[in-house]
Backbone bond lengths (Angstrom), bond angles and torsions (degrees), N, CA, C in turn:
res aa  C-N    CA-C-N  psi(-1)  N-CA   C-N-CA  omega(-1)  CA-C   N-CA-C  phi
1 M - - - 1.470 - - 1.526 110.24 -
2 S 1.334 116.08 134.00 1.464 120.50 177.13 1.527 109.87 -65.67
3 P 1.344 117.54 152.31 1.463 119.12 175.35 1.531 110.27 -56.28
4 I 1.308 115.44 134.20 1.463 120.67 -176.53 1.528 110.12 -79.78
5 K 1.331 115.79 129.56 1.458 121.32 179.28 1.519 113.34 -115.08
6 G 1.340 116.61 -7.02 1.456 119.83 -179.04 1.518 112.07 -151.38
7 L 1.314 115.92 151.70 1.461 123.27 175.98 1.520 108.46 -126.12
8 L 1.325 116.49 130.60 1.461 121.92 175.16 1.521 108.75 -116.23
9 F 1.321 115.92 128.54 1.460 121.21 -176.14 1.524 111.93 -114.65
10 D 1.322 116.33 132.99 1.449 119.04 160.56 1.529 105.95 -65.94
11 L 1.320 117.24 163.62 1.470 119.99 -176.52 1.529 112.06 -95.97
12 D 1.321 115.38 -70.06 1.467 119.90 -177.13 1.517 111.71 -67.47
13 G 1.325 115.78 126.82 1.452 121.12 177.48 1.509 113.63 88.45
14 V 1.344 117.44 -9.77 1.458 121.72 178.80 1.530 110.67 -115.11
15 L 1.334 116.29 -52.97 1.463 120.96 178.11 1.525 111.64 -93.50
16 V 1.308 116.20 -35.21 1.461 122.46 -177.20 1.527 107.63 -152.34
17 T 1.309 116.23 157.76 1.457 119.11 175.90 1.515 110.14 -112.25
18 T 1.314 115.49 107.58 1.468 120.34 169.70 1.529 108.56 -118.88
19 E 1.348 114.91 19.71 1.461 120.32 -177.42 1.524 111.94 -58.81
20 H 1.345 115.70 -39.18 1.467 117.86 -179.26 1.530 110.41 -66.03
21 N 1.330 116.15 -35.87 1.467 120.10 177.24 1.526 110.43 -62.13
22 H 1.338 115.41 -43.54 1.467 119.75 176.93 1.528 110.60 -62.01
23 F 1.329 115.38 -45.05 1.457 120.04 -177.80 1.531 111.77 -58.54
24 I 1.324 116.17 -48.34 1.469 120.03 -178.88 1.525 110.82 -62.93
25 A 1.341 115.92 -39.23 1.464 119.82 179.86 1.529 111.11 -65.83
26 W 1.333 116.55 -44.06 1.467 119.96 178.26 1.523 111.43 -68.24
27 Q 1.319 116.10 -36.06 1.468 119.60 178.94 1.524 110.54 -62.57
28 R 1.323 116.47 -40.29 1.465 119.97 176.49 1.520 111.23 -60.23
29 C 1.337 116.32 -43.61 1.467 120.24 178.44 1.527 110.82 -62.88
30 A 1.339 115.89 -45.83 1.464 120.32 -178.37 1.521 110.94 -61.86
31 H 1.333 116.30 -45.74 1.466 120.23 -178.45 1.525 111.54 -64.78
32 S 1.342 116.46 -31.50 1.469 119.15 178.10 1.529 111.20 -66.75
33 L 1.338 115.65 -19.54 1.468 121.18 178.21 1.528 111.77 -100.72
34 G 1.348 115.72 1.95 1.455 119.84 -178.49 1.518 113.42 75.87
35 I 1.350 116.24 26.89 1.464 121.51 -178.76 1.526 109.66 -108.17
36 A 1.328 116.35 126.48 1.466 120.50 176.56 1.528 109.01 -68.22
37 F 1.342 116.30 134.74 1.464 120.08 -176.04 1.521 108.87 -147.43
38 T 1.331 115.41 112.44 1.465 121.74 -178.44 1.526 109.98 -117.00
39 E 1.328 116.42 -179.49 1.467 121.26 177.44 1.531 110.96 -57.53
40 Q 1.330 116.02 -32.25 1.467 120.04 -179.98 1.527 111.08 -63.58
41 E 1.317 116.52 -47.33 1.467 120.12 177.20 1.527 111.07 -65.75
42 N 1.307 116.20 -32.10 1.463 120.73 -178.71 1.525 112.36 -63.46
43 E 1.339 117.59 -26.43 1.468 121.31 177.82 1.528 111.06 -58.23
44 L 1.349 116.04 -30.39 1.462 120.85 -178.76 1.523 112.36 -68.32
45 L 1.337 116.70 -18.08 1.464 120.79 -174.53 1.523 113.67 -97.08
46 K 1.321 118.01 -8.02 1.457 120.45 -175.93 1.522 111.23 -64.85
47 G 1.329 115.34 126.00 1.453 121.33 179.93 1.515 114.24 78.10
48 V 1.341 116.60 7.32 1.461 121.87 -176.19 1.527 109.43 -102.42
49 S 1.323 117.51 145.66 1.464 121.58 -179.20 1.524 110.98 -63.89
50 R 1.336 115.57 162.72 1.471 120.79 -178.35 1.530 111.44 -61.22
51 V 1.324 116.12 -44.90 1.469 120.48 -179.36 1.525 110.85 -62.79
52 D 1.340 116.17 -47.00 1.461 119.29 -179.04 1.528 111.92 -68.70
53 S 1.331 116.92 -29.70 1.466 120.19 176.44 1.523 110.74 -63.11
54 L 1.328 116.42 -45.57 1.460 119.63 179.24 1.526 110.53 -65.93
55 K 1.315 117.37 -37.04 1.465 120.68 176.72 1.524 110.68 -60.83
56 K 1.341 116.60 -40.23 1.466 120.30 179.34 1.527 111.16 -66.26
57 I 1.325 116.65 -38.82 1.464 120.27 178.14 1.521 110.35 -63.79
58 L 1.318 116.74 -42.88 1.464 120.73 178.03 1.531 110.78 -63.21
59 E 1.328 116.94 -37.39 1.469 120.91 176.93 1.528 110.72 -64.63
60 L 1.340 116.31 -40.02 1.471 120.29 178.92 1.521 111.51 -58.96
61 G 1.328 115.77 -38.42 1.460 120.16 -178.26 1.510 113.92 -96.87
62 A 1.352 115.67 4.65 1.469 120.76 -177.13 1.528 110.36 49.38
63 K 1.352 115.57 46.55 1.460 122.29 -177.23 1.526 111.17 -108.51
64 T 1.307 115.20 148.53 1.461 121.73 172.60 1.521 108.58 -125.03
65 I 1.337 116.72 131.69 1.466 120.25 178.75 1.525 108.84 -131.16
66 S 1.321 116.24 164.47 1.460 120.59 179.96 1.524 110.70 -73.59
67 N 1.324 116.12 163.58 1.462 120.42 177.01 1.522 111.39 -59.94
68 E 1.330 116.48 -36.44 1.469 121.20 179.18 1.524 110.89 -64.58
69 E 1.326 116.53 -45.24 1.469 120.79 178.23 1.523 110.81 -64.50
70 F 1.327 116.25 -38.30 1.467 121.67 179.58 1.526 110.01 -60.95
71 E 1.323 116.92 -49.39 1.465 121.27 -179.41 1.529 111.14 -65.07
72 A 1.328 116.59 -37.28 1.466 120.60 179.53 1.527 110.77 -65.58
73 L 1.330 116.84 -39.40 1.465 120.61 178.67 1.525 111.11 -67.60
74 L 1.330 117.30 -39.36 1.464 120.30 176.81 1.523 110.67 -59.68
75 K 1.313 116.63 -44.77 1.469 120.94 179.65 1.519 110.91 -65.51
76 S 1.332 116.59 -43.27 1.461 121.17 -179.97 1.521 110.81 -61.09
77 K 1.332 115.86 -43.91 1.470 120.02 179.30 1.520 110.73 -61.00
78 N 1.341 116.12 -47.51 1.461 119.94 -176.97 1.524 111.87 -66.98
79 D 1.331 117.58 -38.68 1.464 120.97 178.57 1.521 111.14 -61.21
80 F 1.333 116.02 -44.78 1.465 119.82 179.95 1.528 110.60 -66.51
81 Y 1.327 116.60 -41.40 1.465 121.30 179.28 1.527 110.84 -61.58
82 L 1.338 116.84 -47.62 1.463 120.14 -179.58 1.525 111.62 -62.19
83 E 1.320 116.15 -39.04 1.461 120.15 177.81 1.521 110.65 -61.76
84 S 1.344 115.87 -37.07 1.470 120.17 -175.33 1.529 113.29 -76.12
85 I 1.354 118.42 -15.93 1.468 119.84 -177.56 1.529 112.77 -109.88
86 Q 1.306 117.14 14.19 1.465 120.10 -179.72 1.525 112.85 -59.50
87 S 1.337 116.77 -28.25 1.468 119.95 -175.74 1.530 113.40 -92.49
88 L 1.327 117.97 6.09 1.465 120.54 178.07 1.526 110.54 -57.55
89 N 1.335 116.54 142.30 1.462 120.94 175.50 1.528 109.32 -155.24
90 A 1.317 116.51 -176.23 1.466 121.10 -174.33 1.525 112.93 -58.42
91 S 1.314 117.53 -25.95 1.468 119.90 -179.61 1.533 111.67 -68.94
92 D 1.327 117.06 -13.00 1.463 121.25 -179.89 1.527 113.07 -89.65
93 L 1.333 117.73 -3.92 1.464 120.17 176.49 1.521 109.82 -60.64
94 L 1.319 116.52 142.05 1.457 120.72 179.27 1.529 110.26 -72.83
95 P 1.334 117.58 157.40 1.474 121.28 -176.54 1.524 112.70 -55.15
96 G 1.321 114.87 132.89 1.456 121.82 175.47 1.516 115.45 88.95
97 V 1.333 117.51 -12.34 1.463 120.69 -174.97 1.532 111.46 -65.27
98 A 1.319 116.54 -53.78 1.469 120.34 -175.31 1.525 111.18 -59.01
99 A 1.335 117.19 -44.04 1.466 121.02 -178.86 1.526 111.49 -65.31
100 L 1.338 116.91 -39.91 1.464 120.41 -179.67 1.527 111.28 -66.58
101 L 1.326 117.27 -43.80 1.460 120.02 179.38 1.525 110.67 -61.70
102 E 1.310 116.38 -41.75 1.471 121.08 -179.43 1.528 110.62 -65.67
103 E 1.338 116.83 -43.88 1.467 120.32 -179.90 1.528 110.85 -65.44
104 A 1.335 116.28 -41.09 1.461 120.07 -179.65 1.527 110.79 -60.71
105 K 1.318 116.51 -44.78 1.466 120.13 178.70 1.531 110.74 -62.39
106 H 1.329 115.83 -40.62 1.470 121.00 179.77 1.535 110.56 -62.20
107 R 1.333 116.70 -35.12 1.466 121.71 -178.75 1.523 112.77 -86.35
108 G 1.326 117.71 -4.11 1.452 120.65 -179.81 1.519 113.39 79.48
109 I 1.321 116.61 21.30 1.459 121.97 177.23 1.529 108.82 -81.51
110 L 1.332 116.98 133.04 1.465 120.90 178.73 1.525 110.12 -78.31
111 L 1.325 116.32 146.37 1.460 121.58 -174.80 1.516 111.58 -126.86
112 G 1.331 114.97 141.56 1.450 119.81 176.77 1.513 111.87 -147.65
113 V 1.311 115.27 161.89 1.463 122.46 173.90 1.520 107.72 -114.96
114 G 1.334 116.05 134.84 1.456 122.28 175.01 1.516 108.37 -127.81
115 S 1.330 116.04 97.10 1.457 120.61 -170.70 1.523 111.94 -131.24
116 S 1.333 115.56 148.19 1.466 120.42 174.35 1.526 111.31 -74.41
117 S 1.332 116.11 -17.69 1.464 120.62 -176.72 1.519 111.53 -65.96
118 K 1.332 115.51 137.36 1.460 120.15 173.49 1.528 111.04 -88.76
119 N 1.331 116.03 0.05 1.462 121.49 -179.74 1.527 111.80 -109.29
120 A 1.332 117.24 17.07 1.459 120.98 -172.49 1.529 112.64 -57.27
121 N 1.332 117.73 -48.10 1.468 120.01 -177.66 1.526 111.63 -64.49
122 F 1.327 116.62 -38.62 1.459 120.95 177.19 1.526 110.45 -60.89
123 I 1.336 117.21 -44.72 1.461 121.50 -177.78 1.522 110.85 -68.50
124 L 1.327 117.18 -42.86 1.463 120.13 178.39 1.524 110.95 -60.12
125 G 1.323 116.36 -38.48 1.462 120.14 176.72 1.510 111.65 -64.20
126 K 1.315 116.87 -43.60 1.466 121.49 178.47 1.529 111.16 -60.44
127 L 1.321 115.84 -37.57 1.467 120.79 -177.90 1.526 112.70 -79.70
128 G 1.329 116.47 -12.41 1.458 120.37 178.84 1.518 114.10 75.10
129 I 1.353 117.26 25.61 1.459 119.73 -177.53 1.532 112.52 -121.82
130 A 1.314 117.75 7.81 1.468 120.78 -176.51 1.531 111.73 -57.51
131 H 1.327 116.96 -33.99 1.464 120.63 -175.14 1.529 113.38 -67.67
132 Y 1.327 117.44 -16.42 1.468 119.93 179.99 1.530 112.58 -74.76
133 F 1.309 117.16 -23.67 1.454 120.32 -167.71 1.527 113.36 -96.38
134 D 1.332 113.89 131.52 1.454 121.16 179.17 1.519 111.13 -81.07
135 V 1.336 116.85 -23.43 1.458 121.43 179.96 1.523 109.39 -153.64
136 V 1.327 115.51 143.89 1.467 121.91 174.18 1.524 107.37 -128.22
137 I 1.324 116.00 113.61 1.465 122.03 175.81 1.527 106.25 -107.22
138 D 1.330 116.66 117.02 1.469 119.27 -176.68 1.524 110.50 -125.02
139 G 1.317 115.40 -171.01 1.456 121.31 -176.58 1.518 114.21 -62.87
140 N 1.330 116.61 -15.33 1.466 119.88 178.03 1.528 112.06 -79.26
141 G 1.325 116.66 -16.38 1.454 119.62 -171.05 1.511 115.84 -115.09
142 V 1.340 117.47 11.99 1.468 119.84 178.78 1.525 110.06 -129.88
143 S 1.321 115.34 148.60 1.466 119.86 177.70 1.525 111.26 -99.99
144 D 1.336 116.52 -25.10 1.465 121.27 179.78 1.527 109.56 -115.90
145 P 1.336 118.09 109.22 1.467 120.87 -178.22 1.529 112.19 -73.28
146 K 1.320 116.49 164.46 1.464 121.22 173.69 1.534 108.49 -54.37
147 P 1.332 118.31 141.46 1.474 129.84 16.43 1.534 116.24 -83.95
148 H 1.330 117.94 7.34 1.465 119.36 171.96 1.536 107.95 -66.87
149 P 1.323 118.50 140.99 1.475 120.63 -174.77 1.522 115.08 -80.58
150 E 1.337 118.76 4.40 1.466 121.08 -172.11 1.526 113.08 -51.69
151 V 1.324 117.47 -45.62 1.472 120.17 -174.89 1.527 111.06 -60.07
152 F 1.328 117.52 -40.07 1.459 120.54 -179.36 1.523 111.90 -79.62
153 L 1.318 117.56 -36.09 1.467 120.41 175.73 1.525 110.52 -62.73
154 N 1.338 116.26 -40.95 1.471 119.97 176.81 1.529 110.86 -64.16
155 G 1.339 115.62 -38.28 1.457 119.87 178.52 1.511 112.27 -63.78
156 A 1.326 116.43 -46.21 1.462 120.65 179.36 1.524 110.85 -63.69
157 K 1.327 116.02 -41.09 1.466 120.05 179.16 1.524 110.95 -61.91
158 A 1.341 115.95 -42.33 1.467 120.28 179.39 1.527 111.43 -65.17
159 L 1.335 116.15 -30.68 1.469 120.51 177.75 1.527 111.57 -84.34
160 Q 1.351 115.91 -5.21 1.464 123.11 -178.02 1.528 111.06 60.03
161 L 1.339 114.52 43.46 1.464 121.60 179.17 1.526 109.94 -126.14
162 E 1.341 115.17 156.31 1.453 120.88 173.15 1.527 108.98 -86.00
163 S 1.329 115.50 156.67 1.471 120.18 -178.23 1.525 112.09 -54.77
164 K 1.331 116.57 -39.18 1.465 120.41 -176.29 1.534 112.45 -68.34
165 Q 1.331 116.11 -12.58 1.471 120.33 179.71 1.526 112.47 -95.23
166 V 1.337 116.40 2.69 1.468 120.82 -171.82 1.529 111.20 -125.77
167 L 1.323 116.39 135.25 1.467 122.18 169.29 1.523 108.34 -95.41
168 V 1.324 116.54 136.85 1.463 121.92 175.30 1.523 108.88 -110.45
169 F 1.324 116.09 127.66 1.469 122.19 -179.87 1.527 109.13 -104.00
170 E 1.334 117.06 123.26 1.459 122.53 -174.68 1.521 111.63 -141.34
171 D 1.330 114.94 154.45 1.476 119.36 175.28 1.525 112.08 -121.05
172 A 1.327 117.69 2.60 1.464 121.12 -176.20 1.524 110.62 -122.59
173 A 1.336 115.49 147.97 1.464 120.98 -178.99 1.524 111.39 -59.58
174 S 1.339 116.73 -38.94 1.467 119.59 -179.58 1.526 110.70 -65.22
175 G 1.325 116.80 -34.74 1.456 120.95 179.01 1.515 112.72 -71.87
176 I 1.326 116.41 -39.86 1.469 120.68 175.84 1.523 109.57 -61.73
177 A 1.323 115.95 -44.58 1.471 119.97 178.39 1.520 111.28 -61.42
178 A 1.332 116.76 -40.40 1.462 121.55 179.23 1.525 110.91 -63.69
179 A 1.325 116.10 -44.61 1.464 120.24 179.99 1.523 111.11 -61.61
180 K 1.317 116.11 -45.93 1.470 119.74 -179.06 1.527 111.31 -66.15
181 A 1.324 116.82 -39.27 1.460 120.42 179.07 1.523 111.54 -62.79
182 G 1.337 116.22 -28.43 1.461 120.44 179.90 1.512 113.90 -88.97
183 G 1.336 117.19 0.24 1.457 120.59 178.51 1.517 114.74 84.77
184 F 1.339 116.37 16.40 1.467 121.38 179.76 1.533 110.59 -91.65
185 T 1.310 116.34 159.74 1.455 121.01 167.19 1.532 107.09 -80.46
186 A 1.327 115.92 122.51 1.463 121.56 -175.06 1.521 110.51 -96.59
187 V 1.327 115.46 116.32 1.459 121.91 178.95 1.522 108.69 -101.39
188 G 1.317 116.94 112.90 1.455 121.35 177.85 1.516 110.55 -83.63
189 V 1.329 115.90 140.44 1.471 120.98 -177.69 1.531 110.31 -136.79
190 G 1.342 116.20 127.87 1.455 120.97 164.03 1.508 117.89 71.99
191 N 1.312 119.16 7.38 1.463 121.26 179.86 1.520 108.46 -136.32
192 P 1.333 118.49 98.60 1.467 121.82 -176.18 1.526 113.69 -56.37
193 H 1.331 117.08 -23.45 1.463 120.79 -178.71 1.531 112.24 -64.45
194 I 1.349 117.04 -21.98 1.472 119.80 -178.20 1.526 112.47 -105.93
195 S 1.332 117.17 6.52 1.468 120.40 -173.76 1.521 112.68 -60.94
196 T 1.344 117.30 -31.89 1.468 119.94 -179.31 1.527 112.10 -87.28
197 Q 1.336 116.67 -16.79 1.468 120.21 179.85 1.529 111.82 -86.15
198 A 1.330 115.33 -32.35 1.469 120.52 -177.44 1.531 110.69 -73.85
199 D 1.334 116.18 154.78 1.466 120.52 175.07 1.518 110.73 -71.13
200 I 1.322 114.92 -34.86 1.470 122.72 178.61 1.526 105.89 -138.89
201 Y 1.320 118.07 147.32 1.464 119.39 179.99 1.531 111.01 -136.56
202 F 1.356 115.64 138.77 1.457 122.31 175.57 1.521 109.10 -135.10
203 N 1.318 116.01 145.33 1.462 119.76 177.10 1.523 111.33 -65.98
204 N 1.331 116.19 -36.36 1.472 121.44 172.76 1.520 107.81 -158.53
205 L 1.308 116.64 174.06 1.462 120.16 -171.26 1.523 113.96 -75.68
206 T 1.328 118.35 -6.31 1.465 119.12 173.62 1.534 110.24 -68.27
207 E 1.340 116.63 -21.94 1.469 121.02 -178.63 1.532 112.09 -84.51
208 F 1.316 116.74 -12.24 1.465 121.02 -176.27 1.525 110.49 -88.50
209 S 1.346 116.02 132.53 1.467 120.92 178.30 1.526 109.33 -114.92
210 L 1.305 116.97 110.53 1.459 122.42 -178.76 1.522 110.99 -62.32
211 A 1.324 116.64 -30.15 1.462 120.57 -178.77 1.518 112.60 -60.42
212 N 1.332 117.54 -23.81 1.461 121.12 179.47 1.520 113.55 -75.53
213 Y 1.343 116.82 -12.21 1.458 120.43 -173.61 1.527 113.83 -124.23
214 A 1.319 117.71 -24.85 1.463 121.25 -175.05 1.529 111.48 -80.86
């Protein structure tokens, strides 16, 4: 493996957990359509864009709605989600995140976020870690969502690095697939379901040692 010069992080489930907030927001949307939606169905939405998530929910319920209703539900979901994360702060960072970001900066490693979320910059600001990142590629800046590698390829390009020089940290199967499709080393974090798909797997970032890769 080439010496690592950059790290790209998914947001939800890697740096912070707002998955439950997403779940409750999507569940409200599903129930408003008369569609049963549990944690099991929610697994299908991890790492998936907002538009594709709603499409999957409609498929689950075999429902068809107008474009106007579709857009209204997307807005309703996002409004409820944003309301639910207003109190996010640095104490909500997942284990090992703060120490890893600090060490990476000390070593001169470039940092980026590659997330399907369109609220990535807002969340990073709430967590007080926005200043660590050299680039943030979110759902506003990609046309092909994960498992397409566009988000990570754009991140590497913005960092002026090749894929082989970058580790991608992900907690979702679609993200692992995206990282591998882009030629990155895929580091799975915090989701045992992806432990066999990832190139490397850790229960959380306290187990990861940057010194082994830099």
